[in-house]
VEXLUM-234391 format. One record per residue: y, x, z of N, C-alpha, C in turn; residue number from 1; residue in one letter. Coordinates in steps of 0.001 Angstrom, whole numbers. Each point is the difference from the previous one (the first is absolute). Layout:
N
{{Y X Z} {Y X Z} {Y X Z} NUM "A"}
...
This chain:
290
{{27182 -84105 -17757} {-344 -799 -1263} {-1431 -525 205} 1 "M"}
{{-139 -1247 -594} {-1346 -492 44} {-842 781 -959} 2 "R"}
{{-976 675 670} {-753 950 -880} {-931 -861 -858} 3 "I"}
{{837 -565 121} {74 -710 -1162} {29 -240 -681} 4 "F"}
{{103 340 -584} {-94 328 -1421} {-1477 131 -354} 5 "L"}
{{-813 -7 1021} {-1450 -24 -230} {-402 -132 -1426} 6 "T"}
{{-1017 -458 -462} {-320 155 -1389} {952 -680 -959} 7 "C"}
{{717 773 -802} {987 -536 -852} {-693 -703 -1249} 8 "L"}
{{-1266 210 -263} {-718 -653 -1065} {831 49 -1249} 9 "S"}
{{245 1130 -501} {1055 124 -1013} {-181 -641 -1324} 10 "L"}
{{-1191 -563 -261} {-153 -671 -1307} {-91 -1513 138} 11 "F"}
{{584 -519 1182} {-39 -1492 176} {1001 -403 1073} 12 "S"}
{{1231 -399 -391} {984 -351 1016} {808 -1269 -454} 13 "F"}
{{629 -666 1058} {814 -1200 -329} {1031 -373 1132} 14 "A"}
{{1009 -725 -397} {1008 -434 963} {-255 -1419 472} 15 "F"}
{{260 -234 1289} {43 -1370 578} {1196 -103 876} 16 "I"}
{{511 -1239 228} {1104 -253 890} {-659 -233 1388} 17 "A"}
{{649 584 1043} {-577 -278 1328} {120 -1504 355} 18 "P"}
{{-869 -405 939} {86 -1386 499} {1359 -227 613} 19 "A"}
{{534 -1200 -142} {1372 -338 481} {238 457 1522} 20 "P"}
{{-940 -235 798} {219 327 1438} {57 1500 200} 21 "S"}
{{-843 767 -800} {4 1462 85} {1309 575 -649} 22 "L"}
{{412 -633 -1049} {1236 404 -717} {1187 -82 984} 23 "A"}
{{6 -1197 735} {1103 -105 955} {-43 985 1094} 24 "A"}
{{-1190 310 473} {-214 872 1088} {375 1510 -481} 25 "A"}
{{-160 260 -1267} {322 1359 -473} {1496 241 -72} 26 "L"}
{{791 -1016 108} {1445 212 -26} {472 534 1429} 27 "E"}
{{-925 27 928} {376 487 1327} {-778 1233 329} 28 "K"}
{{554 851 908} {-780 1148 435} {760 655 1132} 29 "A"}
{{-653 984 619} {725 766 1054} {1019 900 -505} 30 "L"}
{{966 363 837} {964 915 -455} {-604 1408 -102} 31 "P"}
{{565 794 -868} {-517 1378 -178} {294 802 1189} 32 "A"}
{{-972 901 321} {158 887 1161} {-359 1432 -491} 33 "E"}
{{772 974 425} {-381 1332 -278} {-881 532 1140} 34 "T"}
{{-1261 365 -367} {-980 246 1017} {-380 1466 63} 35 "L"}
{{39 638 1237} {-511 1340 162} {-1284 -113 683} 36 "A"}
{{-1092 331 -694} {-1291 -17 607} {-359 1352 530} 37 "V"}
{{-484 46 1227} {-491 1276 613} {-1450 -149 331} 38 "T"}
{{-681 1134 192} {-1381 -24 383} {-241 -645 1367} 39 "A"}
{{1075 -49 751} {-169 -552 1360} {229 -1492 50} 40 "N"}
{{384 -570 -1156} {293 -1422 -29} {-532 -674 -1145} 41 "H"}
{{-1266 77 -327} {-553 -660 -1172} {106 -1501 40} 42 "P"}
{{51 -563 1229} {223 -1457 195} {1396 -434 -436} 43 "D"}
{{900 911 -262} {1384 -425 -355} {242 -127 -1439} 44 "K"}
{{-1098 191 -874} {84 -212 -1441} {478 -1415 -303} 45 "I"}
{{990 11 -848} {588 -1340 -350} {205 -30 -1497} 46 "T"}
{{-637 -1014 -558} {151 -185 -1448} {1411 -580 -331} 47 "I"}
{{649 577 -974} {1296 -552 -447} {-248 -944 -1175} 48 "V"}
{{273 -1290 204} {-118 -934 -1146} {884 444 -1171} 49 "P"}
{{-541 61 -1186} {760 580 -1066} {-428 -521 -1434} 50 "H"}
{{887 191 -898} {-310 -329 -1404} {169 1275 -843} 51 "R"}
{{-1021 435 -738} {39 1216 -694} {-393 -169 -1430} 52 "A"}
{{633 795 -909} {-404 -48 -1410} {-430 1347 -434} 53 "I"}
{{-1134 20 -684} {-560 1305 -452} {-135 -28 -1540} 54 "Y"}
{{432 1121 -605} {-168 171 -1419} {-1377 706 -255} 55 "D"}
{{-837 -704 -771} {-1317 486 -206} {-142 755 -1305} 56 "M"}
{{-718 1129 61} {-195 867 -1289} {-1302 692 45} 57 "S"}
{{-477 362 -1101} {-1261 733 -209} {191 1444 510} 58 "L"}
{{-851 411 885} {109 1365 595} {-929 1003 -787} 59 "T"}
{{-1180 -353 -197} {-929 939 -687} {-1165 -759 -626} 60 "S"}
{{-630 517 -1013} {-1187 -608 -667} {-1046 1086 -164} 61 "V"}
{{-1207 -328 259} {-1040 985 -251} {-539 -123 -1439} 62 "K"}
{{-587 994 -468} {-605 70 -1286} {-998 -1171 -192} 63 "N"}
{{115 -692 -1059} {-960 -1121 -289} {660 -1366 290} 64 "G"}
{{1080 33 704} {650 -1347 375} {805 -387 -1290} 65 "S"}
{{1 -1325 -329} {751 -508 -1096} {1409 -441 397} 66 "N"}
{{419 172 1197} {1316 -409 474} {970 1007 -428} 67 "I"}
{{1121 -427 -690} {956 909 -519} {1337 -44 790} 68 "N"}
{{233 -1183 711} {1194 -148 752} {-42 -1196 921} 69 "G"}
{{729 49 1163} {71 -1154 886} {1470 8 534} 70 "V"}
{{572 -1255 6} {1381 -99 515} {125 -1427 669} 71 "S"}
{{868 -100 907} {153 -1326 662} {818 97 1303} 72 "G"}
{{-69 -1057 740} {734 -32 1307} {-815 -760 1007} 73 "R"}
{{133 207 1234} {-553 -784 1058} {1022 -362 1028} 74 "M"}
{{-47 -1256 367} {877 -476 1096} {-883 -292 1206} 75 "L"}
{{316 613 1160} {-804 -148 1220} {933 -497 1133} 76 "F"}
{{-385 -1118 663} {796 -517 1143} {-916 -146 1179} 77 "E"}
{{384 481 1163} {-734 -72 1202} {963 -657 1033} 78 "W"}
{{-237 -1200 418} {921 -773 734} {-647 -379 1342} 79 "S"}
{{861 -25 1046} {-338 -529 1299} {316 -1452 39} 80 "D"}
{{-1033 -908 222} {256 -1479 -27} {-392 -568 1343} 81 "V"}
{{289 746 1015} {-81 -363 1424} {-1488 -55 456} 82 "C"}
{{-824 -804 -562} {-1348 -87 377} {-937 1007 -687} 83 "D"}
{{548 664 -953} {-853 916 -797} {825 825 -956} 84 "G"}
{{-783 749 -902} {594 795 -995} {-178 -767 -1430} 85 "W"}
{{943 -212 -746} {-99 -550 -1319} {236 1082 -1025} 86 "A"}
{{-821 179 -965} {64 1063 -960} {-96 -668 -1392} 87 "V"}
{{887 479 -883} {-58 -369 -1408} {-33 1340 -797} 88 "Q"}
{{-816 3 -1054} {-70 1187 -767} {-169 -499 -1487} 89 "Q"}
{{1042 381 -806} {46 -432 -1440} {-9 1282 -805} 90 "H"}
{{-920 66 -951} {-272 1183 -803} {-40 -345 -1553} 91 "L"}
{{749 604 -813} {-77 -122 -1463} {-120 1395 -569} 92 "K"}
{{-1076 152 -853} {-268 1342 -661} {-186 -284 -1467} 93 "L"}
{{451 959 -833} {-250 42 -1407} {-804 1257 -357} 94 "H"}
{{-1171 -254 -649} {-907 1113 -375} {84 197 -1517} 95 "F"}
{{-25 1283 -350} {-226 329 -1416} {-1212 914 -158} 96 "S"}
{{-737 -148 -1097} {-1241 642 -165} {74 927 -1180} 97 "Y"}
{{-962 976 -29} {37 1009 -1063} {-291 -618 -1400} 98 "S"}
{{-701 -1155 -31} {-321 -613 -1281} {1203 -723 -565} 99 "E"}
{{1115 -87 772} {1194 -750 -392} {149 -1394 612} 100 "G"}
{{-1025 -435 730} {39 -1361 597} {954 49 1302} 101 "D"}
{{524 -1156 423} {727 -122 1192} {-425 -1172 818} 102 "E"}
{{257 4 1302} {-432 -1059 870} {1050 -149 1106} 103 "S"}
{{232 -1322 390} {889 -294 1180} {-808 -653 1060} 104 "D"}
{{-3 519 1213} {-650 -554 1138} {913 -194 1084} 105 "V"}
{{-292 -999 835} {872 -304 1172} {-875 -581 1113} 106 "S"}
{{580 106 1241} {-724 -478 1182} {1023 -421 1053} 107 "S"}
{{-419 -968 790} {787 -401 1145} {-1020 -206 1151} 108 "T"}
{{363 586 1147} {-766 -365 1313} {1051 -528 993} 109 "E"}
{{-345 -1168 551} {804 -555 1050} {-925 -221 1201} 110 "V"}
{{252 648 1119} {-847 -74 1183} {802 -174 1269} 111 "T"}
{{-706 -484 1013} {596 -169 1388} {-1071 566 941} 112 "W"}
{{467 748 952} {-960 575 981} {634 -149 1396} 113 "E"}
{{-734 -532 951} {437 -147 1345} {224 1338 670} 114 "S"}
{{934 70 926} {353 1363 560} {-1105 488 865} 115 "K"}
{{-869 -855 520} {-1075 430 861} {-1236 522 -861} 116 "D"}
{{173 -165 -1350} {-1061 479 -882} {-1240 -858 -81} 117 "G"}
{{77 -1287 484} {-1126 -869 54} {-69 -939 -1181} 118 "K"}
{{1073 -268 -644} {16 -973 -1144} {678 508 -1194} 119 "R"}
{{-437 -451 -1193} {462 546 -1207} {-136 -1067 -1116} 120 "Y"}
{{1094 -206 -704} {-29 -980 -1181} {363 788 -1257} 121 "N"}
{{-636 -259 -1083} {262 737 -1232} {-34 -850 -1229} 122 "F"}
{{744 367 -1020} {117 -644 -1352} {256 1100 -964} 123 "N"}
{{-972 255 -867} {63 1092 -908} {-300 -468 -1366} 124 "V"}
{{908 269 -1005} {-238 -443 -1339} {278 1298 -982} 125 "R"}
{{-809 48 -1003} {233 1093 -949} {-138 -555 -1489} 126 "R"}
{{794 614 -916} {8 -466 -1371} {48 1268 -893} 127 "V"}
{{-735 -70 -1136} {76 1037 -958} {369 -629 -1362} 128 "S"}
{{1146 419 -536} {457 -524 -1342} {111 -1445 -20} 129 "D"}
{{549 -602 1122} {210 -1427 60} {-1136 -915 483} 130 "G"}
{{-1153 698 193} {-1155 -865 360} {-409 386 1501} 131 "K"}
{{-144 -1014 782} {-487 295 1346} {-1429 498 16} 132 "E"}
{{-140 1127 764} {-1348 588 67} {-603 -26 1380} 133 "T"}
{{823 -180 1060} {-511 -84 1351} {900 -877 793} 134 "E"}
{{-543 -765 977} {810 -750 921} {-843 -145 1325} 135 "H"}
{{556 435 1090} {-639 -96 1283} {983 -581 1060} 136 "Y"}
{{-506 -1087 622} {755 -661 1089} {-853 -205 1183} 137 "V"}
{{501 237 1183} {-810 -252 1196} {590 423 1270} 138 "G"}
{{-814 69 1057} {420 457 1317} {-1146 711 653} 139 "K"}
{{382 797 984} {-1006 739 735} {499 -32 1459} 140 "A"}
{{-1035 38 915} {180 -43 1377} {-928 989 671} 141 "E"}
{{421 778 1074} {-711 916 712} {-156 -413 1426} 142 "M"}
{{-1196 278 559} {-277 -212 1430} {-573 1382 487} 143 "T"}
{{-276 16 1320} {-533 1233 580} {-1368 354 -637} 144 "A"}
{{-686 -964 -483} {-1398 245 -520} {-14 149 -1536} 145 "D"}
{{1158 -91 -621} {75 90 -1504} {874 -1068 -502} 146 "G"}
{{-69 -144 -1372} {900 -1070 -560} {-636 -606 -1270} 147 "G"}
{{784 -911 -526} {-458 -699 -1267} {1177 -158 -893} 148 "T"}
{{-193 290 -1267} {1019 -308 -1056} {-457 -1218 -855} 149 "A"}
{{752 -1022 -15} {-358 -1201 -773} {982 -178 -1202} 150 "T"}
{{-639 23 -1153} {820 -177 -1246} {75 -1496 -400} 151 "Y"}
{{1117 -416 -389} {103 -1326 -624} {-10 220 -1596} 152 "S"}
{{371 1133 -408} {-119 419 -1381} {-511 1419 -14} 153 "V"}
{{-1328 232 -488} {-937 -1029 -481} {-444 -938 1171} 154 "P"}
{{-376 -1178 -416} {-315 -995 1069} {-1240 316 792} 155 "A"}
{{-9 -307 1218} {-1171 44 870} {-630 1437 83} 156 "S"}
{{879 990 -82} {-450 1379 89} {303 572 1366} 157 "K"}
{{-886 607 720} {280 631 1314} {-535 1401 82} 158 "T"}
{{644 811 817} {-398 1414 229} {23 239 1464} 159 "E"}
{{-1016 619 534} {-74 432 1388} {830 1286 90} 160 "K"}
{{660 202 1106} {838 1248 240} {-480 640 1305} 161 "L"}
{{-259 1360 -83} {-384 658 1235} {1048 -67 1082} 162 "P"}
{{-376 223 1241} {986 -181 1140} {1128 1001 -85} 163 "A"}
{{-84 1149 -555} {1094 918 -85} {882 -98 -1287} 164 "D"}
{{-208 -1099 -776} {790 -202 -1227} {1481 -203 365} 165 "T"}
{{816 642 -821} {1446 -157 88} {588 -726 -1170} 166 "L"}
{{1100 -668 225} {777 -551 -1200} {1065 1035 -322} 167 "F"}
{{653 -134 -1140} {837 1087 -552} {1111 512 888} 168 "P"}
{{794 -977 623} {1116 444 736} {-428 743 1292} 169 "S"}
{{-1106 -527 603} {-535 721 1168} {-488 1361 -357} 170 "A"}
{{-534 158 -1205} {-476 1300 -374} {1107 1009 -244} 171 "H"}
{{1031 -484 -630} {1196 884 -124} {553 450 1329} 172 "T"}
{{79 -953 945} {565 352 1308} {-999 999 717} 173 "K"}
{{-1289 -160 -212} {-942 971 596} {130 1372 -612} 174 "L"}
{{228 52 -1297} {292 1303 -590} {1163 682 654} 175 "I"}
{{1098 -739 201} {1191 592 604} {-254 448 1463} 176 "L"}
{{-820 -804 731} {-323 293 1303} {-852 1242 151} 177 "Q"}
{{-994 161 -973} {-839 1149 -38} {895 1274 -349} 178 "K"}
{{878 -180 -963} {785 1062 -471} {948 467 1103} 179 "A"}
{{518 -941 783} {898 485 1033} {-606 770 1166} 180 "S"}
{{-1337 -138 111} {-742 747 1034} {-700 1264 -576} 181 "T"}
{{259 240 -1275} {-613 1166 -594} {-1415 -104 -527} 182 "G"}
{{-539 -1271 25} {-1359 -142 -573} {-10 130 -1439} 183 "E"}
{{-961 696 -591} {72 321 -1441} {-936 -800 -860} 184 "K"}
{{-1057 -669 569} {-973 -708 -834} {-587 -1116 737} 185 "L"}
{{-129 -1169 -619} {-715 -1158 578} {-386 -879 -1168} 186 "F"}
{{-1012 -837 146} {-487 -916 -960} {-170 -1391 642} 187 "T"}
{{468 -1028 -706} {-107 -1427 485} {-316 -907 -1138} 188 "R"}
{{-639 -1077 272} {-199 -1083 -1020} {1327 -856 -40} 189 "R"}
{{516 -246 -1186} {1207 -773 -184} {-240 -1154 -933} 190 "V"}
{{346 -1246 451} {-84 -1190 -892} {1333 -360 -400} 191 "F"}
{{200 -190 -1358} {1341 -509 -521} {-248 -1200 -976} 192 "D"}
{{-1179 -372 -345} {-267 -1153 -896} {361 244 -1394} 193 "G"}
{{101 1303 -544} {480 258 -1250} {-1113 -77 -1072} 194 "S"}
{{-1243 -293 406} {-1066 -264 -989} {-1042 -941 688} 195 "D"}
{{-1177 -98 -672} {-982 -998 495} {-726 506 1275} 196 "D"}
{{111 1315 326} {-495 530 1283} {1081 70 1007} 197 "I"}
{{1126 520 -502} {1243 -21 788} {155 1239 965} 198 "G"}
{{-1073 832 164} {48 1069 983} {-290 1304 -694} 199 "S"}
{{480 1041 647} {-295 1411 -246} {-84 785 1171} 200 "D"}
{{-798 1103 -27} {22 967 1069} {1059 1044 -365} 201 "D"}
{{1018 127 752} {1143 834 -303} {42 1238 909} 202 "V"}
{{-90 1217 -592} {167 1191 824} {1412 526 -216} 203 "S"}
{{659 257 1123} {1377 507 42} {-11 1485 382} 204 "A"}
{{718 812 -778} {198 1405 298} {1463 232 186} 205 "F"}
{{401 392 1166} {1390 108 402} {447 1364 132} 206 "I"}
{{936 512 -701} {580 1398 127} {1224 -63 813} 207 "N"}
{{474 1240 366} {1182 191 805} {1234 -583 -623} 208 "A"}
{{977 -492 740} {1194 -611 -565} {735 913 -974} 209 "P"}
{{405 -506 -1122} {760 793 -998} {1496 -189 326} 210 "S"}
{{790 751 -742} {1442 32 233} {601 -1358 -358} 211 "A"}
{{1232 -226 405} {633 -1306 -369} {302 -23 -1483} 212 "T"}
{{518 -1121 -435} {346 -254 -1404} {841 1109 -590} 213 "W"}
{{-576 889 -871} {733 1097 -529} {-138 226 -1536} 214 "Q"}
{{-645 -984 -610} {-292 116 -1446} {1207 250 -765} 215 "D"}
{{97 1025 -861} {1217 377 -658} {379 -1132 -1024} 216 "A"}
{{-1020 -728 -543} {338 -956 -1062} {145 -1366 571} 217 "D"}
{{58 -166 1295} {135 -1286 604} {1432 -472 -58} 218 "T"}
{{168 -1322 -283} {1421 -488 -110} {650 58 1366} 219 "K"}
{{1362 155 -109} {759 170 1273} {-160 -1038 991} 220 "G"}
{{-61 -1272 -432} {-127 -1143 950} {-1314 67 777} 221 "K"}
{{-983 584 -628} {-1354 118 675} {44 1215 978} 222 "M"}
{{683 1048 -323} {110 1122 947} {720 -419 1254} 223 "K"}
{{1007 -831 -111} {782 -405 1100} {-476 -1298 725} 224 "S"}
{{-1076 -545 -460} {-553 -1230 603} {-552 250 1344} 225 "N"}
{{496 -622 1086} {-466 307 1394} {-1466 -388 178} 226 "P"}
{{-526 -893 -821} {-1377 -341 148} {-977 1128 -376} 227 "L"}
{{585 1027 -745} {-833 1067 -472} {375 1337 659} 228 "L"}
{{650 -53 1108} {489 1280 595} {-1029 749 882} 229 "S"}
{{-1147 -603 288} {-1027 674 727} {-969 838 -809} 230 "Q"}
{{-778 834 720} {-1030 779 -656} {-1176 -975 -275} 231 "S"}
{{-706 226 -1077} {-1100 -828 -373} {-1323 744 136} 232 "A"}
{{-1073 -788 293} {-1330 593 29} {-652 -165 -1331} 233 "W"}
{{-466 1130 -615} {-850 -117 -1242} {-1328 -519 359} 234 "P"}
{{-397 -1154 -547} {-1278 -633 358} {-766 -164 -1298} 235 "V"}
{{-1253 392 -25} {-966 -336 -1070} {-978 -984 444} 236 "R"}
{{-104 -1145 -773} {-943 -1000 317} {-1111 -47 -1087} 237 "L"}
{{-1247 -65 462} {-1166 -85 -952} {-548 -1318 241} 238 "A"}
{{-182 -843 -1058} {-530 -1322 114} {-1427 -64 -508} 239 "F"}
{{-928 -354 801} {-1464 -49 -364} {-457 -1408 -24} 240 "F"}
{{-788 -300 -1053} {-651 -1319 -84} {-967 -203 1153} 241 "K"}
{{-158 -1159 490} {-957 -203 1074} {-1433 268 -490} 242 "I"}
{{-692 763 925} {-1402 372 -296} {-98 857 -1259} 243 "D"}
{{984 719 -396} {-13 898 -1151} {-1066 1098 259} 244 "S"}
{{-789 245 -996} {-1026 978 102} {377 1362 -613} 245 "E"}
{{1129 31 -720} {395 1208 -729} {689 977 923} 246 "T"}
{{616 -417 1092} {743 866 876} {1344 363 -571} 247 "G"}
{{342 -528 -1112} {1299 236 -668} {918 -1205 154} 248 "E"}
{{1259 253 302} {962 -1126 144} {208 -758 -1348} 249 "P"}
{{320 -1263 150} {305 -839 -1163} {1282 458 -590} 250 "D"}
{{965 301 849} {1247 584 -432} {637 576 1268} 251 "Y"}
{{1158 807 -182} {676 605 1065} {1485 -153 -164} 252 "E"}
{{686 186 1113} {1442 -258 0} {635 1011 899} 253 "M"}
{{1099 651 -516} {864 865 775} {1328 -693 370} 254 "N"}
{{347 89 1273} {1302 -642 480} {749 910 727} 255 "L"}
{{1301 24 -86} {950 629 1002} {453 -1131 878} 256 "N"}
{{-542 -181 1140} {255 -1208 812} {885 333 1176} 257 "L"}
{{1060 -722 80} {985 138 1025} {-411 -704 1280} 258 "L"}
{{507 383 1213} {-439 -689 1171} {365 -1429 132} 259 "P"}
{{982 -427 -867} {365 -1428 31} {-776 -910 -899} 260 "N"}
{{-1069 674 -707} {-893 -761 -907} {408 29 -1415} 261 "G"}
{{1097 652 -386} {408 79 -1393} {-664 1204 -689} 262 "I"}
{{-545 -288 -1192} {-568 1160 -740} {1073 521 -982} 263 "A"}
{{288 1325 228} {1050 571 -812} {-556 213 -1418} 264 "R"}
{{-1261 390 -117} {-601 204 -1341} {-1457 -400 163} 265 "T"}
{{-638 -286 -1163} {-1426 -331 -46} {-626 527 -1305} 266 "M"}
{{-1203 300 64} {-775 405 -1165} {-1407 -604 61} 267 "Q"}
{{-391 -781 -1039} {-1308 -574 14} {-892 732 -969} 268 "I"}
{{-1083 509 442} {-920 774 -871} {-1212 -796 -313} 269 "D"}
{{-218 -400 -1234} {-1175 -769 -401} {-1138 848 -590} 270 "Y"}
{{96 1257 66} {-1009 850 -507} {322 517 -1413} 271 "G"}
{{36 -783 -962} {390 510 -1380} {1414 -93 -291} 272 "D"}
{{828 -642 889} {1446 42 -100} {617 -300 1352} 273 "F"}
{{1222 327 181} {814 -262 1171} {1332 -532 -307} 274 "S"}
{{548 -815 918} {1273 -658 -182} {851 348 1279} 275 "V"}
{{1308 281 -288} {906 327 1105} {1043 -1137 128} 276 "T"}
{{268 -300 1288} {1038 -995 308} {1147 715 701} 277 "G"}
{{1166 36 -632} {1181 666 548} {945 -988 597} 278 "T"}
{{396 150 1212} {920 -973 639} {1382 46 -644} 279 "L"}
{{460 -1136 -554} {1311 8 -690} {1070 -806 840} 280 "S"}
{{-494 -824 958} {932 -717 805} {-724 -566 1197} 281 "D"}
{{697 -69 1166} {-604 -540 1221} {1042 -506 864} 282 "V"}
{{-201 -1164 628} {977 -536 923} {-749 -806 1120} 283 "E"}
{{661 -46 1137} {-562 -799 1086} {145 -1488 -251} 284 "A"}
{{-974 -781 476} {34 -1401 -129} {670 -621 1300} 285 "I"}
{{928 -917 -152} {655 -565 1176} {-969 -556 1132} 286 "P"}
{{603 -126 1126} {-771 -378 1174} {-380 -1498 -167} 287 "A"}
{{-1187 -437 576} {-383 -1358 -151} {569 -993 1042} 288 "P"}
{{523 555 1171} {586 -843 1020} {-988 -879 646} 289 "G"}
{{-1113 630 330} {-1163 -732 679} {451 -663 1279} 290 "C"}
């Protein structure tokens, strides 16, 4: 999954339609493959292009928070478009508050990332209660000496990227490679263009693989889905703002991440409340015929 999910910015989301060329590309993808990853073959990790739907719900609230409830859905698509990875993420959430107020927020991220990890295009829009609150469009490119992100929205904005910066799909693949060799902890700078800085320092904590899909309350079609038949790594991600002086993460995320890149479950912890995403449906995306 595109860990991506990076900052959900829960109070400001919106939907956009993908550009026509990207929309056409997203109708294609590689065939699904069942992948057995071993510690001896981390280079054999293969992402399965897929479309997944998650039911979102409030997990917990700390004392003092005015959030009373959260519900919604997220659609996530990760497609192989021959020259790169195309990702779409659409999220709609409904918030209710202890004072009786309610709010609807939505977000769409449409991105493309070259398979060599050198180039990245992004289009992110967010809306709260029908009003656009954020919009970021641009591209980034990496070289051996570093990189540059150039925004067209906001206009004429640039950000320098350190040489070890990763884009989201490459970061997910690195997590799986590290997990397959038994590595438990690493930190990297990740650029996704989701705000005016676009980068976070992300620390990944990887635990031993958990059992295969055995949740008692899981629907039958999910238990029998071959895409979910492998053991998953419990992964905790801590997202730190660049040059943060507090030493505390901006937010954290727990994932049960399968070797094929699918997240079986996720939980996003924002400090005073947390939200859980439960996988309700997932299917492979057809081959692109490159």
